[in-house]
C-alpha positions as CSV (number, residue, x, y, z in Angstrom):
1,M,0.0,0.0,0.1
2,L,1.2,3.6,-0.7
3,S,1.0,6.3,2.0
4,V,0.3,9.8,0.9
5,F,4.1,10.6,0.3
6,C,6.0,7.3,0.8
7,K,5.9,3.8,-0.7
8,T,5.9,1.4,2.2
9,I,6.8,-2.3,2.9
10,I,4.6,-3.7,5.7
11,F,5.7,-6.7,7.7
12,V,2.3,-8.0,8.8
13,G,2.2,-9.3,12.2
14,L,5.1,-7.0,13.3
15,S,3.3,-3.9,12.0
16,V,6.6,-2.4,11.1
17,V,6.8,0.1,8.2
18,L,10.1,0.7,6.3
19,T,9.9,4.1,4.4
20,I,11.6,3.9,0.9
21,A,11.6,6.1,-2.1
22,C,10.1,9.0,-0.4
23,G,9.1,12.0,-2.6
24,S,6.4,13.6,-4.6
25,E,6.2,10.5,-7.1
26,T,3.4,8.7,-5.4
27,T,-0.3,9.3,-6.5
28,P,-1.8,12.3,-4.3
29,A,-5.2,10.4,-4.1
30,D,-3.6,7.3,-2.5
31,D,-5.5,6.1,0.5
32,P,-3.4,7.3,3.5
33,S,-5.0,5.2,6.0
34,P,-3.4,1.6,6.2
35,A,-5.4,-0.4,8.7
36,T,-2.4,-2.6,9.6
37,A,0.6,-0.4,10.0
38,A,1.6,3.3,10.8
39,Q,2.0,6.1,8.0
40,S,5.4,7.8,7.8
41,A,5.8,11.2,6.1
42,P,9.2,11.3,4.4
43,A,12.3,12.7,6.2
44,G,13.9,13.7,3.2
45,T,17.7,13.2,2.6
46,S,19.2,14.4,5.8
47,S,22.6,13.1,6.3
48,A,23.7,11.1,9.4
49,S,24.8,14.2,11.1
50,E,21.7,15.9,10.3
51,E,19.0,13.4,11.3
52,P,15.4,14.4,11.0
53,F,13.2,15.6,13.9
54,V,10.8,12.7,14.7
55,I,7.3,13.4,16.1
56,G,4.3,11.3,16.2
57,A,0.6,11.6,15.5
58,L,-2.5,9.6,16.7
59,A,-5.4,9.7,14.0
60,S,-8.6,7.9,13.7
61,L,-7.8,6.1,10.5
62,T,-10.6,3.4,11.1
63,G,-13.6,3.0,13.1
64,V,-16.4,5.6,14.0
65,G,-14.0,8.5,13.5
66,E,-12.5,7.5,10.0
67,S,-14.6,10.0,8.0
68,Y,-12.9,13.0,9.8
69,G,-9.6,11.2,10.9
70,V,-8.4,10.5,7.4
71,P,-8.8,14.1,6.1
72,L,-7.1,15.5,9.2
73,S,-4.2,13.2,8.9
74,Q,-3.8,14.1,5.2
75,S,-3.6,17.7,6.2
76,K,-1.0,17.0,8.7
77,L,1.1,15.2,6.1
78,L,0.5,17.9,3.7
79,A,2.2,20.3,6.1
80,V,5.0,17.9,6.6
81,D,5.7,17.8,2.9
82,E,5.6,21.7,2.7
83,I,8.0,22.0,5.6
84,N,10.6,19.6,4.1
85,A,10.3,21.1,0.5
86,A,11.0,24.4,2.1
87,G,14.3,23.1,3.5
88,G,12.9,21.7,6.8
89,I,13.7,22.9,10.4
90,N,17.1,24.4,11.0
91,G,18.4,22.5,8.0
92,R,16.9,19.1,9.3
93,M,13.9,17.5,7.8
94,L,10.7,16.5,9.7
95,E,9.4,13.1,10.0
96,L,5.9,12.3,11.3
97,I,4.8,8.7,12.3
98,V,1.2,8.3,12.2
99,E,-0.6,5.5,14.3
100,D,-4.2,4.6,14.1
101,S,-5.8,5.3,17.4
102,K,-9.3,4.7,16.1
103,C,-11.7,6.6,18.4
104,T,-11.3,4.5,21.7
105,A,-9.2,4.9,24.8
106,N,-7.8,1.4,24.6
107,D,-6.6,1.8,20.8
108,A,-5.2,5.0,21.5
109,I,-3.2,3.8,24.5
110,T,-1.9,0.8,22.2
111,A,-0.9,3.4,19.3
112,Y,0.7,5.7,22.1
113,R,2.9,2.8,23.3
114,K,3.9,2.1,19.7
115,L,5.2,5.6,19.2
116,T,6.7,6.0,22.5
117,D,8.2,2.6,23.2
118,V,9.3,1.5,19.9
119,N,9.7,4.9,18.0
120,G,10.9,6.9,21.0
121,V,8.6,9.8,20.3
122,K,8.3,12.6,22.8
123,I,5.9,14.7,20.9
124,I,2.6,13.7,19.6
125,L,0.0,15.2,17.5
126,G,-3.5,13.7,18.5
127,A,-5.5,12.0,19.3
128,T,-8.5,12.7,16.9
129,C,-11.2,11.9,19.4
130,S,-11.7,13.0,23.0
131,G,-11.9,9.4,24.2
132,G,-8.6,8.6,22.8
133,T,-6.9,11.8,24.2
134,L,-8.5,11.2,27.6
135,G,-7.0,7.7,27.6
136,I,-3.6,8.6,26.9
137,A,-3.5,11.8,28.9
138,P,-2.6,10.4,32.2
139,I,0.3,8.3,30.7
140,A,1.7,11.0,28.8
141,E,1.6,13.3,31.6
142,K,3.4,10.8,33.7
143,D,6.0,10.0,30.7
144,G,6.5,13.7,30.1
145,V,5.3,13.4,26.6
146,V,3.6,16.4,24.9
147,I,0.2,15.7,23.4
148,L,-1.2,18.3,20.9
149,S,-4.8,17.6,19.7
150,P,-6.5,19.3,16.7
151,S,-10.0,18.1,17.3
152,A,-10.5,16.6,20.9
153,T,-13.1,18.9,22.6
154,S,-14.1,17.2,25.7
155,P,-14.3,19.6,28.8
156,D,-12.5,17.0,30.9
157,I,-9.3,17.4,28.7
158,T,-8.9,21.0,30.2
159,F,-7.6,19.6,33.7
160,A,-5.8,16.5,32.0
161,G,-2.3,17.7,32.6
162,D,0.6,20.1,32.0
163,Y,1.7,18.3,28.9
164,I,-1.7,18.2,27.3
165,F,-2.6,20.9,24.6
166,R,-5.3,21.3,21.9
167,T,-6.0,23.7,19.1
168,A,-9.6,22.2,19.3
169,I,-12.1,24.6,21.1
170,N,-13.2,23.2,24.6
171,A,-16.7,21.7,24.3
172,L,-17.5,23.9,27.4
173,Q,-17.7,26.5,24.9
174,V,-19.4,24.6,22.3
175,G,-22.0,23.7,24.8
176,T,-22.5,27.2,26.1
177,D,-23.1,28.4,22.5
178,I,-25.7,25.5,21.9
179,G,-27.5,26.2,24.9
180,N,-27.7,29.9,24.4
181,T,-28.8,29.2,20.7
182,L,-31.6,26.9,22.0
183,W,-32.8,29.5,24.3
184,A,-32.6,32.4,21.9
185,E,-34.5,30.5,19.2
186,D,-37.5,30.0,21.9
187,A,-37.0,26.4,22.7
188,R,-38.0,26.0,26.4
189,K,-38.4,22.2,26.6
190,I,-36.2,20.0,24.8
191,V,-35.1,16.2,24.6
192,T,-31.5,14.8,23.8
193,I,-30.2,11.9,22.1
194,T,-26.5,11.3,22.3
195,E,-23.8,8.8,21.2
196,A,-22.0,7.2,24.3
197,T,-18.8,8.6,23.8
198,D,-16.7,11.3,25.7
199,Y,-16.9,13.8,23.0
200,A,-20.7,13.6,22.3
201,E,-21.5,13.4,26.0
202,G,-19.3,16.3,26.7
203,I,-21.1,18.4,24.2
204,R,-24.7,17.4,25.7
205,R,-23.7,17.9,29.3
206,T,-22.3,21.6,28.7
207,A,-25.2,22.4,26.5
208,V,-27.8,21.0,28.9
209,A,-26.0,23.0,31.7
210,Q,-26.3,26.3,30.0
211,F,-29.8,25.8,28.7
212,E,-31.1,24.9,32.1
213,K,-29.1,27.8,33.6
214,L,-31.3,29.9,31.4
215,G,-34.5,28.3,32.7
216,G,-34.8,25.6,30.0
217,T,-36.1,22.1,30.8
218,V,-35.0,18.9,29.4
219,T,-37.9,16.3,29.5
220,G,-36.3,13.2,28.0
221,A,-32.7,12.0,27.4
222,E,-31.5,8.8,25.6
223,S,-27.8,7.6,24.7
224,Y,-26.9,4.9,22.3
225,S,-23.7,2.7,21.6
226,S,-21.9,3.4,18.5
227,E,-23.0,0.1,16.9
228,V,-26.6,1.0,17.0
229,I,-28.4,1.6,13.6
230,D,-32.0,1.6,14.6
231,F,-33.1,4.5,16.9
232,R,-36.9,4.5,16.3
233,S,-37.8,3.0,19.7
234,Q,-35.7,5.7,21.5
235,L,-37.0,8.5,19.4
236,T,-40.7,7.4,19.7
237,K,-40.0,7.8,23.4
238,L,-38.6,11.2,23.1
239,L,-41.2,12.4,20.6
240,G,-43.9,11.5,23.3
241,E,-42.5,14.5,25.4
242,D,-43.8,16.8,22.5
243,P,-40.4,18.8,22.7
244,D,-39.8,22.4,21.3
245,A,-36.4,21.0,19.8
246,I,-34.2,18.0,19.8
247,L,-30.4,18.3,20.7
248,L,-28.4,15.5,18.9
249,G,-24.8,14.8,19.8
250,A,-23.0,12.1,17.6
251,Q,-19.5,10.7,17.3
252,S,-20.2,8.9,14.0
253,E,-21.6,10.6,10.7
254,T,-23.5,7.3,10.4
255,S,-25.3,7.4,13.6
256,G,-25.8,11.3,13.3
257,G,-27.4,11.0,9.8
258,T,-29.4,8.0,10.6
259,V,-30.9,9.7,13.8
260,I,-32.0,12.6,11.8
261,K,-33.5,10.5,8.9
262,Q,-35.3,8.3,11.3
263,V,-36.8,11.1,13.5
264,R,-38.2,12.7,10.4
265,E,-39.8,9.4,9.2
266,L,-41.5,9.3,12.5
267,G,-43.3,12.6,11.7
268,Y,-41.3,15.0,13.8
269,D,-41.1,18.4,11.9
270,G,-39.7,20.6,14.7
271,P,-36.1,22.0,15.0
272,I,-33.0,19.9,15.5
273,Y,-29.6,21.2,16.8
274,S,-26.4,19.6,17.0
275,E,-22.5,19.7,17.1
276,V,-20.4,19.6,13.9
277,V,-20.4,15.7,13.3
278,P,-24.1,15.5,11.8
279,T,-23.2,18.1,9.3
280,G,-20.5,16.0,7.5
281,S,-21.0,14.9,3.9
282,N,-21.6,11.3,5.0
283,A,-24.1,12.4,7.6
284,L,-25.9,14.6,5.2
285,E,-26.0,11.9,2.4
286,I,-27.7,9.5,4.8
287,A,-30.1,12.0,6.2
288,G,-31.0,13.4,2.7
289,E,-33.8,16.1,2.7
290,A,-34.5,15.1,6.5
291,A,-31.3,17.2,7.4
292,T,-32.6,20.5,5.8
293,G,-32.8,23.2,8.5
294,L,-30.7,21.3,11.0
295,K,-28.7,23.9,12.9
296,A,-25.3,23.4,14.4
297,V,-22.7,25.2,16.3
298,V,-19.3,24.6,14.8
299,P,-15.9,26.2,14.5
300,N,-15.8,28.6,11.7
301,P,-15.4,26.6,8.4
302,D,-14.8,29.7,6.5
303,L,-11.0,29.7,6.6
304,S,-10.3,33.4,5.9
305,T,-6.7,33.8,6.6
306,S,-4.2,33.6,3.8
307,V,-2.9,30.5,5.4
308,G,-6.2,28.8,5.7
309,R,-7.1,29.8,1.8
310,E,-3.7,28.3,0.7
311,L,-4.3,25.2,2.7
312,L,-8.0,24.6,1.1
313,T,-6.4,25.2,-2.3
314,N,-3.3,22.9,-1.8
315,F,-5.6,20.2,-0.4
316,K,-7.8,20.2,-3.4
317,A,-4.9,20.1,-5.7
318,R,-3.0,17.3,-3.9
319,Y,-6.3,15.0,-3.2
320,G,-8.7,16.1,-5.9
321,V,-11.4,17.0,-3.5
322,V,-12.8,20.0,-1.5
323,A,-11.5,19.6,2.2
324,P,-14.5,18.1,4.0
325,W,-13.8,19.4,7.5
326,P,-12.0,22.8,6.7
327,W,-11.6,24.1,10.3
328,F,-10.4,20.8,11.8
329,Q,-8.3,20.1,8.9
330,G,-6.8,23.7,9.5
331,S,-6.4,23.0,13.1
332,A,-4.4,19.7,12.1
333,Y,-2.4,21.6,9.7
334,D,-1.4,24.4,12.2
335,G,-0.4,21.7,14.6
336,V,2.3,20.7,12.5
337,Y,3.7,24.1,11.9
338,I,3.4,24.9,15.5
339,A,5.4,21.9,16.3
340,A,8.0,23.0,13.5
341,E,8.2,26.4,15.3
342,C,8.7,25.0,18.8
343,L,11.4,22.4,17.3
344,S,13.1,25.2,15.7
345,R,13.5,26.7,19.2
346,T,14.5,23.7,21.2
347,N,16.3,22.0,18.3
348,D,15.6,18.8,20.0
349,D,12.7,16.4,19.5
350,Q,13.4,14.8,22.9
351,D,13.1,17.9,24.8
352,A,9.5,17.6,25.7
353,E,9.7,20.2,28.5
354,G,11.4,22.7,26.3
355,F,8.6,22.2,23.7
356,R,5.8,22.3,26.4
357,D,7.2,25.6,27.5
358,C,7.5,27.0,24.0
359,L,3.6,26.2,23.5
360,Y,2.7,28.1,26.7
361,D,4.6,31.1,25.3
362,L,3.4,31.0,21.8
363,T,1.1,33.2,20.0
364,W,0.4,31.9,16.6
365,S,-1.4,33.0,13.3
366,G,-2.3,30.1,10.9
367,A,-5.1,28.4,9.2
368,I,-7.7,28.7,11.8
369,G,-7.0,32.2,12.9
370,D,-4.6,35.1,13.8
371,D,-2.9,35.6,17.0
372,Y,-4.3,32.5,18.9
373,S,-2.6,31.1,21.9
374,F,-2.8,28.5,24.7
375,D,-4.1,29.3,28.3
376,E,-2.6,27.9,31.4
377,N,-4.5,24.6,31.0
378,G,-3.3,24.1,27.4
379,D,-6.7,25.0,26.0
380,V,-6.6,27.3,22.8
381,V,-7.9,31.0,23.3
382,G,-8.6,33.3,20.3
383,V,-10.8,31.2,17.9
384,S,-14.5,30.9,18.0
385,H,-17.7,29.2,16.8
386,V,-20.5,30.0,14.2
387,L,-24.1,28.9,13.6
388,I,-24.7,27.0,10.5
389,E,-27.8,25.9,8.9
390,V,-28.1,22.8,6.5
391,L,-29.4,23.7,3.0
392,P,-32.0,21.7,0.9
393,V,-30.5,19.0,-1.1
394,A,-30.8,20.7,-4.3
395,Q,-28.7,23.7,-2.9
396,R,-25.9,21.4,-1.5
397,T,-22.6,21.5,-3.3
398,E,-19.1,20.3,-2.9
399,E,-18.0,24.0,-2.4
400,N,-20.6,25.0,0.4
401,L,-20.5,21.7,2.0
402,G,-24.3,21.4,2.2
403,Y,-24.9,24.3,4.7
404,R,-24.8,28.2,5.0
405,I,-23.2,30.1,7.7
406,V,-25.9,31.9,9.7
407,G,-23.5,34.1,11.8
408,P,-22.2,34.1,15.3
409,P,-24.1,31.9,17.8
410,P,-27.0,34.2,19.3
411,T,-26.9,35.1,22.8
412,P,-30.1,35.4,25.0
């Protein structure tokens, strides 16, 4: 199998990858998500005295997070390619070893052990999902390994440790914005249906807290495992509460789209609110017209910075498709460039403490915004959400991703 940049030889059973013939001669559309082994972005042609900086990444290349984990991984590898093409970092190339963390704590821990125990990595970009990030956080904190996630939003990550950072916006803010939106749009009595994962539950918990703080009432709540595909019984129970609105929290596009489709089939024609996952292209394809009018609070997908626009252009040129998750891909892309900046300062990929201190001191302008930084808990500050609304099927295009930006989330 070919990775994005490198031809690989895989020894099945040992899960060992040898990188050979690295360069731009591989096909850009090659699948970057081998299920049996790690990816490796090229380290260029550094001499022995100028060995590459080596860092790791944990990505959801398979499982419920695959539909967003793969594009995020592609964006990281694109950034590595650009950095190396420009001469690397202090004259040394950058090598990124990517392991499949799926979207669970156990899989993330296994992948983390591979990166740290076998590859000797001290800096890891990831994990994609909140569950995976929370799974590895206490181990990384004990080991003194830096974690920088582009997409893990659970509020529990805030206090996960001194070595844990993220460019993803804390779900506490997501939930606050959703709760405010529900109230501002005249919902007073809602029901919730939530996938049983750290991410989706974090969204539900914080949104409900804000909604109830404003005076709203939650009259029904259902949760489901990621393997469930028929939600009719749970939805029928919720609709019996005659809610003003439904709040959906999904980890998987498949479940998110299916919930929307089935609740409309049961006759519900009221408003549905969600976070970003049910607005993905796979979810919208499953839901079809049923998703029309769905509103979601998401990080601003309109990458208006010059870096963001360049990323979207380069991503389409390389992979032949429009970036399906523009903000989160920008977050992943920025993470690589942030890592390169801190490596240029420490000049040592084993100096996790120096890398950590660099992150705390850093103010960054990149794809997802200008002049953002990390607070004392490693959470990103200086980026924000918007409210989007899904368009009718006839109006959905690859360019608009199936929705329109309404504006900033309303406040009560």
